N, C-alpha and C positions, 0 to 999 in steps of 0.2 A: 507578475508571478506572486503568489502568496502561499507560503507553506504553513500549515497549522501548528498549534502548540505541541511541543515535545514534552512528555511528562516523565521520562525516565527510560533508559535503555533495557533494563532488566526487569521484566515482569509487569509493566503497567500498560501503557498505550502510546501510540503515535497517531497524529491526525494529518489529514490532507485537506486543504482548501485551496483550489486553484482555478484560474480562468485562462490557463495557457498550457502549452505542451512543453515537453522536455523538463518536467518537474515532478517531484513526488514527495512522499513522506520521508522522514528520517527512517533509518533501519531499526528494527526491534528484534532482540534476541528472543526467539521463541523455541519452546520445547514442550511437546505434548499438544494439547488442544489450544486453539486460539480463535478469536472472533474476527470476522471481516464484515464491515458495514460500509456501504456506499449509498449516499442519499443526496437529495437536492434535485434541482431541475437542470439537467445538462445533456449534451450529446457529445459522444466521443468514445474512446476506448481506454480503460484503465487496466494496467497489467499488475498482477500479483507476482512478485519477484523474490528470489532468495539468493543468498551469497554463502558460499562455503569457504571463502577466502578473505574474510574480514573486509567485505565491501569493495574489493578490487574489481571483481567481475560479478554480473548479475545474470541469472537464468529465469526465464519466464516459467511460472507455474500454471497460471490461468490468465484469462482476460475477461473483461466484463463491459457491456455496452448499455447496461441499465442498472438501476438501484438493486442492491442485494443485501441479504443478511445470511451469512454462512458461518459454519464452524469448520476450520481446517485442522489438519493433524500434522505435526512435524515430529517424527519418531527419533530424529537425530539431534543430539545436544550441540550447541555452538553454532547453529544456523541463524543468520540474519535474514529477516523478511521485511519487505516494504511494498507500498502501493506506489505505482509510477505511471505517468502519462507520457508516452514516447513522443518524439518529434513528429508532427503531423497528425497525431491522434486526438487532438482537441478540436471540437467544432463550435460549441456554444454553451452558455450557462456557467454555473459555478459547480464544479465537482467537489463534493464533500465526502470524506471518508475517514474511517477509524479502523485501526488494527490494534487489537488488544489481547492480553493474556490474563 
């Protein structure tokens, strides 16, 4: 398992770099528009998740099975978002991702 660099919780970015399941990026406090990037050569499913309770529990927002470049919108302040590969959702390659605001 390898989790990418974490550049700050409030307003910058978190990264994901993994070759296994049941791992993800650190959480990022997002409010308003944010960027989602998945890249690399990989097979599996990456979930975009958010937490309303300080990262105690996570809710899936979306899932991806291929590289993407998207802009998301979080209209509520104080919500933490992350990229996560659930147990059994990794197949092969290196999943690279970035979540930023």
